[in-house]
N, CA, C, O and CB atoms as a CASP TS submission, in Angstrom:
PFRMAT TS
TARGET T0000
AUTHOR 0000-0000-0000
METHOD Language model
MODEL 1
PARENT N/A
ATOM      1  N   MET     1       9.091   1.990   4.862  1.00  0.00           N
ATOM      2  CA  MET     1       9.674   2.410   3.428  1.00  0.00           C
ATOM      3  C   MET     1      10.561   3.673   3.556  1.00  0.00           C
ATOM      4  O   MET     1      10.948   4.235   2.531  1.00  0.00           O
ATOM      5  CB  MET     1       8.439   2.750   2.333  1.00  0.00           C
ATOM      6  N   VAL     2      10.900   4.144   4.803  1.00  0.00           N
ATOM      7  CA  VAL     2      11.722   5.375   4.938  1.00  0.00           C
ATOM      8  C   VAL     2      12.985   4.951   4.119  1.00  0.00           C
ATOM      9  O   VAL     2      13.382   3.785   4.125  1.00  0.00           O
ATOM     10  CB  VAL     2      12.059   5.812   6.566  1.00  0.00           C
ATOM     11  N   GLY     3      13.603   5.953   3.411  1.00  0.00           N
ATOM     12  CA  GLY     3      14.828   5.797   2.686  1.00  0.00           C
ATOM     13  C   GLY     3      14.698   5.091   1.434  1.00  0.00           C
ATOM     14  O   GLY     3      15.687   4.794   0.764  1.00  0.00           O
ATOM     15  N   SER     4      13.440   4.795   1.070  1.00  0.00           N
ATOM     16  CA  SER     4      13.016   4.159  -0.327  1.00  0.00           C
ATOM     17  C   SER     4      12.939   5.259  -1.477  1.00  0.00           C
ATOM     18  O   SER     4      12.635   6.426  -1.228  1.00  0.00           O
ATOM     19  CB  SER     4      11.496   3.424  -0.199  1.00  0.00           C
ATOM     20  N   VAL     5      13.222   4.823  -2.686  1.00  0.00           N
ATOM     21  CA  VAL     5      13.162   5.850  -3.750  1.00  0.00           C
ATOM     22  C   VAL     5      11.578   5.862  -4.151  1.00  0.00           C
ATOM     23  O   VAL     5      10.813   4.967  -3.793  1.00  0.00           O
ATOM     24  CB  VAL     5      14.216   5.459  -5.086  1.00  0.00           C
ATOM     25  N   ARG     6      11.184   6.977  -4.930  1.00  0.00           N
ATOM     26  CA  ARG     6       9.934   6.931  -5.184  1.00  0.00           C
ATOM     27  C   ARG     6       9.243   6.000  -6.017  1.00  0.00           C
ATOM     28  O   ARG     6       8.026   5.820  -5.981  1.00  0.00           O
ATOM     29  CB  ARG     6       9.714   7.914  -5.538  1.00  0.00           C
ATOM     30  N   GLU     7      10.140   5.344  -6.855  1.00  0.00           N
ATOM     31  CA  GLU     7       9.512   4.252  -7.633  1.00  0.00           C
ATOM     32  C   GLU     7       9.303   3.036  -6.856  1.00  0.00           C
ATOM     33  O   GLU     7       8.412   2.257  -7.193  1.00  0.00           O
ATOM     34  CB  GLU     7      10.314   3.910  -8.806  1.00  0.00           C
ATOM     35  N   VAL     8      10.085   2.790  -5.790  1.00  0.00           N
ATOM     36  CA  VAL     8       9.637   1.558  -5.001  1.00  0.00           C
ATOM     37  C   VAL     8       8.424   1.859  -4.073  1.00  0.00           C
ATOM     38  O   VAL     8       7.736   0.918  -3.678  1.00  0.00           O
ATOM     39  CB  VAL     8      10.844   1.012  -4.106  1.00  0.00           C
ATOM     40  N   VAL     9       8.144   3.116  -3.720  1.00  0.00           N
ATOM     41  CA  VAL     9       7.151   3.330  -2.897  1.00  0.00           C
ATOM     42  C   VAL     9       5.733   3.384  -3.745  1.00  0.00           C
ATOM     43  O   VAL     9       4.647   3.029  -3.286  1.00  0.00           O
ATOM     44  CB  VAL     9       7.485   4.594  -2.117  1.00  0.00           C
ATOM     45  N   GLN    10       5.946   3.871  -4.999  1.00  0.00           N
ATOM     46  CA  GLN    10       4.726   3.889  -5.950  1.00  0.00           C
ATOM     47  C   GLN    10       4.362   2.486  -6.209  1.00  0.00           C
ATOM     48  O   GLN    10       3.181   2.149  -6.298  1.00  0.00           O
ATOM     49  CB  GLN    10       5.009   4.640  -7.349  1.00  0.00           C
ATOM     50  N   ARG    11       5.332   1.663  -6.333  1.00  0.00           N
ATOM     51  CA  ARG    11       5.170   0.087  -6.768  1.00  0.00           C
ATOM     52  C   ARG    11       4.452  -0.435  -5.761  1.00  0.00           C
ATOM     53  O   ARG    11       3.458  -1.107  -6.037  1.00  0.00           O
ATOM     54  CB  ARG    11       6.524  -0.804  -6.949  1.00  0.00           C
ATOM     55  N   SER    12       4.835  -0.213  -4.406  1.00  0.00           N
ATOM     56  CA  SER    12       4.178  -0.883  -3.430  1.00  0.00           C
ATOM     57  C   SER    12       2.710  -0.312  -3.143  1.00  0.00           C
ATOM     58  O   SER    12       1.801  -1.046  -2.756  1.00  0.00           O
ATOM     59  CB  SER    12       5.035  -0.847  -2.240  1.00  0.00           C
ATOM     60  N   LEU    13       2.565   1.008  -3.358  1.00  0.00           N
ATOM     61  CA  LEU    13       1.215   1.587  -3.345  1.00  0.00           C
ATOM     62  C   LEU    13       0.231   0.816  -4.213  1.00  0.00           C
ATOM     63  O   LEU    13      -0.830   0.341  -3.809  1.00  0.00           O
ATOM     64  CB  LEU    13       1.266   3.023  -3.806  1.00  0.00           C
ATOM     65  N   LYS    14       0.756   0.740  -5.579  1.00  0.00           N
ATOM     66  CA  LYS    14      -0.102   0.086  -6.528  1.00  0.00           C
ATOM     67  C   LYS    14      -0.395  -1.338  -6.318  1.00  0.00           C
ATOM     68  O   LYS    14      -1.489  -1.804  -6.639  1.00  0.00           O
ATOM     69  CB  LYS    14       0.435   0.217  -7.780  1.00  0.00           C
ATOM     70  N   GLU    15       0.552  -2.059  -5.785  1.00  0.00           N
ATOM     71  CA  GLU    15       0.333  -3.456  -5.214  1.00  0.00           C
ATOM     72  C   GLU    15      -0.684  -3.528  -4.399  1.00  0.00           C
ATOM     73  O   GLU    15      -1.544  -4.390  -4.582  1.00  0.00           O
ATOM     74  CB  GLU    15       1.399  -3.976  -4.510  1.00  0.00           C
ATOM     75  N   LEU    16      -0.760  -2.676  -3.406  1.00  0.00           N
ATOM     76  CA  LEU    16      -1.988  -2.415  -2.278  1.00  0.00           C
ATOM     77  C   LEU    16      -3.091  -2.143  -2.912  1.00  0.00           C
ATOM     78  O   LEU    16      -4.123  -2.738  -2.603  1.00  0.00           O
ATOM     79  CB  LEU    16      -1.815  -1.237  -1.267  1.00  0.00           C
ATOM     80  N   GLU    17      -3.074  -1.226  -3.881  1.00  0.00           N
ATOM     81  CA  GLU    17      -4.378  -0.929  -4.571  1.00  0.00           C
ATOM     82  C   GLU    17      -5.042  -2.140  -5.351  1.00  0.00           C
ATOM     83  O   GLU    17      -6.247  -2.381  -5.276  1.00  0.00           O
ATOM     84  CB  GLU    17      -4.137   0.219  -5.576  1.00  0.00           C
ATOM     85  N   ARG    18      -4.149  -2.874  -6.101  1.00  0.00           N
ATOM     86  CA  ARG    18      -4.616  -4.015  -6.714  1.00  0.00           C
ATOM     87  C   ARG    18      -5.162  -5.099  -5.875  1.00  0.00           C
ATOM     88  O   ARG    18      -6.095  -5.751  -6.345  1.00  0.00           O
ATOM     89  CB  ARG    18      -3.640  -4.500  -7.447  1.00  0.00           C
ATOM     90  N   ALA    19      -4.719  -5.382  -4.714  1.00  0.00           N
ATOM     91  CA  ALA    19      -5.002  -6.083  -3.542  1.00  0.00           C
ATOM     92  C   ALA    19      -6.320  -5.763  -3.105  1.00  0.00           C
ATOM     93  O   ALA    19      -6.976  -6.638  -2.539  1.00  0.00           O
ATOM     94  CB  ALA    19      -4.054  -5.826  -2.522  1.00  0.00           C
ATOM     95  N   GLY    20      -6.876  -4.437  -3.322  1.00  0.00           N
ATOM     96  CA  GLY    20      -8.122  -3.896  -2.748  1.00  0.00           C
ATOM     97  C   GLY    20      -7.960  -3.303  -1.255  1.00  0.00           C
ATOM     98  O   GLY    20      -8.922  -3.027  -0.537  1.00  0.00           O
ATOM     99  N   ALA    21      -6.683  -3.155  -0.909  1.00  0.00           N
ATOM    100  CA  ALA    21      -6.530  -2.595   0.432  1.00  0.00           C
ATOM    101  C   ALA    21      -6.645  -1.144   0.700  1.00  0.00           C
ATOM    102  O   ALA    21      -6.985  -0.705   1.799  1.00  0.00           O
ATOM    103  CB  ALA    21      -5.335  -2.948   0.882  1.00  0.00           C
ATOM    104  N   ILE    22      -6.324  -0.325  -0.442  1.00  0.00           N
ATOM    105  CA  ILE    22      -6.214   1.058  -0.435  1.00  0.00           C
ATOM    106  C   ILE    22      -6.868   1.468  -1.687  1.00  0.00           C
ATOM    107  O   ILE    22      -7.175   0.642  -2.547  1.00  0.00           O
ATOM    108  CB  ILE    22      -4.788   1.544  -0.306  1.00  0.00           C
ATOM    109  N   LYS    23      -7.107   2.856  -1.815  1.00  0.00           N
ATOM    110  CA  LYS    23      -7.706   3.533  -3.069  1.00  0.00           C
ATOM    111  C   LYS    23      -6.847   4.738  -3.089  1.00  0.00           C
ATOM    112  O   LYS    23      -6.844   5.583  -2.194  1.00  0.00           O
ATOM    113  CB  LYS    23      -9.382   3.901  -3.011  1.00  0.00           C
ATOM    114  N   LEU    24      -6.134   4.770  -4.132  1.00  0.00           N
ATOM    115  CA  LEU    24      -5.257   5.993  -4.610  1.00  0.00           C
ATOM    116  C   LEU    24      -6.039   7.004  -5.354  1.00  0.00           C
ATOM    117  O   LEU    24      -6.569   6.735  -6.431  1.00  0.00           O
ATOM    118  CB  LEU    24      -4.087   5.542  -5.553  1.00  0.00           C
ATOM    119  N   GLU    25      -6.120   8.220  -4.765  1.00  0.00           N
ATOM    120  CA  GLU    25      -6.699   9.383  -5.616  1.00  0.00           C
ATOM    121  C   GLU    25      -5.624  10.507  -5.536  1.00  0.00           C
ATOM    122  O   GLU    25      -4.581  10.486  -4.883  1.00  0.00           O
ATOM    123  CB  GLU    25      -8.220   9.942  -5.035  1.00  0.00           C
ATOM    124  N   ARG    26      -6.042  11.367  -6.239  1.00  0.00           N
ATOM    125  CA  ARG    26      -5.202  12.580  -6.426  1.00  0.00           C
ATOM    126  C   ARG    26      -4.778  13.105  -4.942  1.00  0.00           C
ATOM    127  O   ARG    26      -5.688  13.587  -4.267  1.00  0.00           O
ATOM    128  CB  ARG    26      -6.061  13.758  -7.293  1.00  0.00           C
ATOM    129  N   ALA    27      -3.655  13.058  -4.457  1.00  0.00           N
ATOM    130  CA  ALA    27      -3.043  13.454  -3.246  1.00  0.00           C
ATOM    131  C   ALA    27      -3.624  12.954  -2.035  1.00  0.00           C
ATOM    132  O   ALA    27      -3.612  13.558  -0.962  1.00  0.00           O
ATOM    133  CB  ALA    27      -3.013  14.792  -3.167  1.00  0.00           C
ATOM    134  N   ARG    28      -4.240  11.593  -2.288  1.00  0.00           N
ATOM    135  CA  ARG    28      -5.070  10.997  -1.070  1.00  0.00           C
ATOM    136  C   ARG    28      -4.818   9.567  -1.222  1.00  0.00           C
ATOM    137  O   ARG    28      -4.684   9.151  -2.373  1.00  0.00           O
ATOM    138  CB  ARG    28      -6.746  11.326  -1.077  1.00  0.00           C
ATOM    139  N   ILE    29      -4.720   8.635  -0.115  1.00  0.00           N
ATOM    140  CA  ILE    29      -4.826   7.292   0.120  1.00  0.00           C
ATOM    141  C   ILE    29      -5.782   7.117   1.099  1.00  0.00           C
ATOM    142  O   ILE    29      -5.796   7.695   2.186  1.00  0.00           O
ATOM    143  CB  ILE    29      -3.626   6.693   0.462  1.00  0.00           C
ATOM    144  N   SER    30      -6.714   6.176   0.627  1.00  0.00           N
ATOM    145  CA  SER    30      -7.727   5.757   1.563  1.00  0.00           C
ATOM    146  C   SER    30      -7.663   4.319   1.737  1.00  0.00           C
ATOM    147  O   SER    30      -7.496   3.558   0.784  1.00  0.00           O
ATOM    148  CB  SER    30      -9.079   6.158   1.137  1.00  0.00           C
ATOM    149  N   ILE    31      -7.799   3.919   2.980  1.00  0.00           N
ATOM    150  CA  ILE    31      -7.932   2.509   3.337  1.00  0.00           C
ATOM    151  C   ILE    31      -9.307   2.134   3.125  1.00  0.00           C
ATOM    152  O   ILE    31     -10.247   2.733   3.647  1.00  0.00           O
ATOM    153  CB  ILE    31      -7.517   2.214   4.756  1.00  0.00           C
ATOM    154  N   VAL    32      -9.440   1.009   2.255  1.00  0.00           N
ATOM    155  CA  VAL    32     -10.866   0.504   2.044  1.00  0.00           C
ATOM    156  C   VAL    32     -10.979  -0.788   2.636  1.00  0.00           C
ATOM    157  O   VAL    32     -12.115  -1.200   2.866  1.00  0.00           O
ATOM    158  CB  VAL    32     -11.283   0.410   0.563  1.00  0.00           C
ATOM    159  N   ASN    33      -9.793  -1.643   2.981  1.00  0.00           N
ATOM    160  CA  ASN    33      -9.948  -2.888   3.429  1.00  0.00           C
ATOM    161  C   ASN    33      -8.772  -3.267   4.530  1.00  0.00           C
ATOM    162  O   ASN    33      -7.720  -3.827   4.220  1.00  0.00           O
ATOM    163  CB  ASN    33      -9.971  -3.797   2.201  1.00  0.00           C
ATOM    164  N   ILE    34      -9.061  -2.946   5.597  1.00  0.00           N
ATOM    165  CA  ILE    34      -8.144  -2.946   6.756  1.00  0.00           C
ATOM    166  C   ILE    34      -7.486  -4.296   6.946  1.00  0.00           C
ATOM    167  O   ILE    34      -6.302  -4.405   7.262  1.00  0.00           O
ATOM    168  CB  ILE    34      -8.890  -2.558   8.033  1.00  0.00           C
ATOM    169  N   ASP    35      -8.431  -5.488   6.709  1.00  0.00           N
ATOM    170  CA  ASP    35      -7.809  -6.752   6.749  1.00  0.00           C
ATOM    171  C   ASP    35      -6.802  -7.148   5.599  1.00  0.00           C
ATOM    172  O   ASP    35      -5.837  -7.843   5.919  1.00  0.00           O
ATOM    173  CB  ASP    35      -8.856  -7.696   6.796  1.00  0.00           C
ATOM    174  N   ALA    36      -6.950  -6.774   4.334  1.00  0.00           N
ATOM    175  CA  ALA    36      -6.128  -6.836   3.357  1.00  0.00           C
ATOM    176  C   ALA    36      -4.759  -6.068   3.707  1.00  0.00           C
ATOM    177  O   ALA    36      -3.683  -6.509   3.304  1.00  0.00           O
ATOM    178  CB  ALA    36      -6.827  -6.340   2.196  1.00  0.00           C
ATOM    179  N   LEU    37      -4.847  -4.997   4.411  1.00  0.00           N
ATOM    180  CA  LEU    37      -3.692  -4.066   4.660  1.00  0.00           C
ATOM    181  C   LEU    37      -2.837  -4.818   5.737  1.00  0.00           C
ATOM    182  O   LEU    37      -1.607  -4.868   5.706  1.00  0.00           O
ATOM    183  CB  LEU    37      -4.190  -2.530   5.190  1.00  0.00           C
ATOM    184  N   GLU    38      -3.680  -5.437   6.753  1.00  0.00           N
ATOM    185  CA  GLU    38      -2.934  -6.098   7.896  1.00  0.00           C
ATOM    186  C   GLU    38      -2.200  -7.402   7.174  1.00  0.00           C
ATOM    187  O   GLU    38      -1.016  -7.664   7.387  1.00  0.00           O
ATOM    188  CB  GLU    38      -4.054  -6.572   9.219  1.00  0.00           C
ATOM    189  N   ARG    39      -3.001  -8.143   6.343  1.00  0.00           N
ATOM    190  CA  ARG    39      -2.255  -9.368   5.686  1.00  0.00           C
ATOM    191  C   ARG    39      -0.874  -8.937   4.890  1.00  0.00           C
ATOM    192  O   ARG    39       0.178  -9.577   4.897  1.00  0.00           O
ATOM    193  CB  ARG    39      -3.313 -10.114   4.571  1.00  0.00           C
ATOM    194  N   PHE    40      -1.125  -7.737   4.223  1.00  0.00           N
ATOM    195  CA  PHE    40       0.109  -7.339   3.472  1.00  0.00           C
ATOM    196  C   PHE    40       1.226  -6.952   4.386  1.00  0.00           C
ATOM    197  O   PHE    40       2.357  -7.297   4.043  1.00  0.00           O
ATOM    198  CB  PHE    40      -0.175  -6.176   2.533  1.00  0.00           C
ATOM    199  N   SER    41       1.085  -6.334   5.420  1.00  0.00           N
ATOM    200  CA  SER    41       2.078  -5.919   6.303  1.00  0.00           C
ATOM    201  C   SER    41       2.654  -7.332   6.993  1.00  0.00           C
ATOM    202  O   SER    41       3.871  -7.421   7.152  1.00  0.00           O
ATOM    203  CB  SER    41       1.437  -4.816   7.387  1.00  0.00           C
ATOM    204  N   GLU    42       1.963  -8.209   7.318  1.00  0.00           N
ATOM    205  CA  GLU    42       2.391  -9.334   8.014  1.00  0.00           C
ATOM    206  C   GLU    42       3.340 -10.262   6.862  1.00  0.00           C
ATOM    207  O   GLU    42       4.365 -10.848   7.210  1.00  0.00           O
ATOM    208  CB  GLU    42       0.990 -10.142   8.641  1.00  0.00           C
ATOM    209  N   GLU    43       2.857 -10.282   5.576  1.00  0.00           N
ATOM    210  CA  GLU    43       3.591 -10.914   4.547  1.00  0.00           C
ATOM    211  C   GLU    43       4.885 -10.100   4.432  1.00  0.00           C
ATOM    212  O   GLU    43       5.911 -10.747   4.226  1.00  0.00           O
ATOM    213  CB  GLU    43       2.777 -10.986   3.199  1.00  0.00           C
ATOM    214  N   GLU    44       4.964  -8.923   4.526  1.00  0.00           N
ATOM    215  CA  GLU    44       6.162  -8.064   4.232  1.00  0.00           C
ATOM    216  C   GLU    44       6.982  -8.016   5.545  1.00  0.00           C
ATOM    217  O   GLU    44       8.064  -7.430   5.528  1.00  0.00           O
ATOM    218  CB  GLU    44       5.733  -6.543   3.732  1.00  0.00           C
ATOM    219  N   GLY    45       6.556  -8.566   6.620  1.00  0.00           N
ATOM    220  CA  GLY    45       7.165  -8.574   7.900  1.00  0.00           C
ATOM    221  C   GLY    45       7.472  -7.230   8.481  1.00  0.00           C
ATOM    222  O   GLY    45       8.528  -7.007   9.073  1.00  0.00           O
ATOM    223  N   VAL    46       6.492  -6.302   8.296  1.00  0.00           N
ATOM    224  CA  VAL    46       6.437  -5.000   8.802  1.00  0.00           C
ATOM    225  C   VAL    46       5.902  -5.108  10.286  1.00  0.00           C
ATOM    226  O   VAL    46       5.758  -4.093  10.966  1.00  0.00           O
ATOM    227  CB  VAL    46       5.537  -4.092   7.879  1.00  0.00           C
TER
END
């Protein structure tokens, strides 16, 4: 996501949070489901 605007990054983070892959907290991003995060990266072609 390098070179992306803040809104695009925030939208992607919220999508990951809704999918249960991460937890967003004040100034912190925690990975809570590595499998869901891997699936997301495969779907996005990362």
